[in-house]
Backbone as CSV, one residue per row, in Angstrom:
resi,resn,N_x,N_y,N_z,CA_x,CA_y,CA_z,C_x,C_y,C_z
1,MET,-34.985,1.597,-5.697,-36.403,1.894,-5.828,-36.564,3.215,-6.584
2,GLN,-37.510,3.229,-7.513,-37.774,4.411,-8.342,-38.845,5.285,-7.689
3,PRO,-38.772,6.593,-7.897,-39.820,7.476,-7.379,-41.166,7.166,-8.028
4,GLU,-42.217,7.476,-7.304,-43.564,7.236,-7.823,-43.762,8.022,-9.116
5,GLY,-44.319,7.359,-10.113,-44.578,7.996,-11.393,-43.424,7.894,-12.380
6,TYR,-42.273,7.390,-11.923,-41.100,7.306,-12.790,-41.349,6.390,-13.983
7,ALA,-41.941,5.228,-13.746,-42.201,4.277,-14.835,-43.147,4.892,-15.864
8,LEU,-44.137,5.618,-15.392,-45.083,6.268,-16.302,-44.376,7.333,-17.142
9,GLU,-43.511,8.103,-16.538,-42.743,9.109,-17.287,-41.872,8.439,-18.345
10,GLN,-41.223,7.355,-17.967,-40.381,6.624,-18.907,-41.223,6.073,-20.059
11,ALA,-42.399,5.579,-19.751,-43.288,5.034,-20.780,-43.715,6.125,-21.759
12,ILE,-44.027,7.298,-21.258,-44.424,8.413,-22.124,-43.282,8.780,-23.065
13,ARG,-42.074,8.883,-22.509,-40.912,9.189,-23.355,-40.707,8.119,-24.411
14,TRP,-40.826,6.868,-24.011,-40.617,5.752,-24.936,-41.659,5.776,-26.054
15,ILE,-42.922,5.993,-25.712,-43.991,6.045,-26.715,-43.744,7.196,-27.686
16,ARG,-43.363,8.345,-27.182,-43.082,9.492,-28.068,-41.954,9.167,-29.046
17,GLU,-40.911,8.514,-28.564,-39.795,8.141,-29.441,-40.246,7.124,-30.495
18,GLU,-41.051,6.166,-30.076,-41.559,5.167,-31.018,-42.423,5.832,-32.093
19,LEU,-43.238,6.800,-31.691,-44.099,7.492,-32.651,-43.292,8.347,-33.620
20,LYS,-42.142,8.858,-33.187,-41.271,9.603,-34.102,-40.733,8.671,-35.182
21,GLN,-40.410,7.443,-34.795,-39.840,6.485,-35.729,-40.892,5.894,-36.659
22,VAL,-42.062,5.580,-36.093,-43.141,4.964,-36.869,-44.447,5.668,-36.505
23,PRO,-44.712,6.832,-37.131,-45.884,7.638,-36.749,-47.230,6.924,-36.875
24,LYS,-47.344,5.974,-37.765,-48.641,5.324,-37.983,-48.826,4.058,-37.139
25,LYS,-47.876,3.756,-36.266,-48.007,2.564,-35.428,-49.218,2.732,-34.511
26,PRO,-50.041,1.709,-34.387,-51.246,1.825,-33.550,-50.898,2.161,-32.098
27,ILE,-51.530,3.200,-31.593,-51.233,3.666,-30.246,-51.600,2.615,-29.201
28,GLY,-52.660,1.866,-29.437,-53.046,0.824,-28.490,-51.960,-0.221,-28.331
29,LYS,-51.350,-0.591,-29.436,-50.265,-1.569,-29.392,-49.063,-1.000,-28.641
30,LEU,-48.734,0.264,-28.895,-47.625,0.901,-28.189,-47.871,0.950,-26.683
31,ILE,-49.088,1.256,-26.301,-49.411,1.340,-24.876,-49.315,-0.030,-24.222
32,GLN,-49.764,-1.066,-24.921,-49.624,-2.424,-24.380,-48.152,-2.787,-24.208
33,GLU,-47.337,-2.470,-25.211,-45.904,-2.743,-25.125,-45.281,-1.970,-23.962
34,ALA,-45.647,-0.707,-23.832,-45.118,0.113,-22.741,-45.550,-0.446,-21.388
35,GLY,-46.780,-0.934,-21.316,-47.273,-1.523,-20.069,-46.419,-2.693,-19.623
36,ARG,-46.051,-3.533,-20.584,-45.202,-4.686,-20.248,-43.772,-4.242,-19.948
37,LYS,-43.256,-3.376,-20.786,-41.860,-2.937,-20.679,-41.588,-2.202,-19.360
38,PHE,-42.535,-1.374,-18.933,-42.337,-0.545,-17.749,-43.183,-1.002,-16.558
39,ASP,-43.810,-2.167,-16.672,-44.608,-2.761,-15.587,-45.645,-1.774,-15.053
40,LEU,-46.469,-1.259,-15.966,-47.477,-0.267,-15.608,-48.745,-0.928,-15.097
41,SER,-49.452,-0.204,-14.282,-50.745,-0.680,-13.782,-51.814,-0.414,-14.843
42,PRO,-52.961,-1.085,-14.742,-54.056,-0.782,-15.675,-54.465,0.697,-15.622
43,LYS,-54.399,1.300,-14.442,-54.736,2.719,-14.295,-53.738,3.580,-15.084
44,ASP,-52.456,3.216,-15.032,-51.450,3.949,-15.806,-51.707,3.816,-17.307
45,GLU,-52.083,2.625,-17.740,-52.362,2.413,-19.161,-53.577,3.216,-19.606
46,GLU,-54.589,3.316,-18.754,-55.758,4.150,-19.072,-55.330,5.609,-19.235
47,PHE,-54.450,6.068,-18.358,-53.939,7.430,-18.448,-53.242,7.642,-19.793
48,LEU,-52.421,6.680,-20.206,-51.720,6.790,-21.484,-52.703,6.851,-22.648
49,HIS,-53.772,6.070,-22.581,-54.781,6.107,-23.650,-55.386,7.505,-23.756
50,ARG,-55.649,8.129,-22.620,-56.207,9.491,-22.647,-55.175,10.492,-23.187
51,GLN,-53.924,10.327,-22.814,-52.880,11.261,-23.237,-52.570,11.180,-24.738
52,PHE,-52.643,9.968,-25.268,-52.246,9.770,-26.657,-53.423,9.522,-27.592
53,LYS,-54.634,9.884,-27.134,-55.812,9.706,-27.974,-55.660,10.537,-29.241
54,ARG,-55.808,9.881,-30.347,-55.680,10.569,-31.643,-57.042,11.061,-32.089
55,PRO,-57.059,12.229,-32.720,-58.332,12.777,-33.187,-58.933,11.964,-34.325
């Protein structure tokens, strides 16, 4: 069993790495992929949208 918040931390790291490789990749698509990959809740995905909101 993973500590609470571990999947979200992993998702953030994964998204950052993906953005380094492909900076113009749509953030919404990355968050959806991370949601599936790390089994995130809708609340976690909303948090990611706020964290990675582009100006």
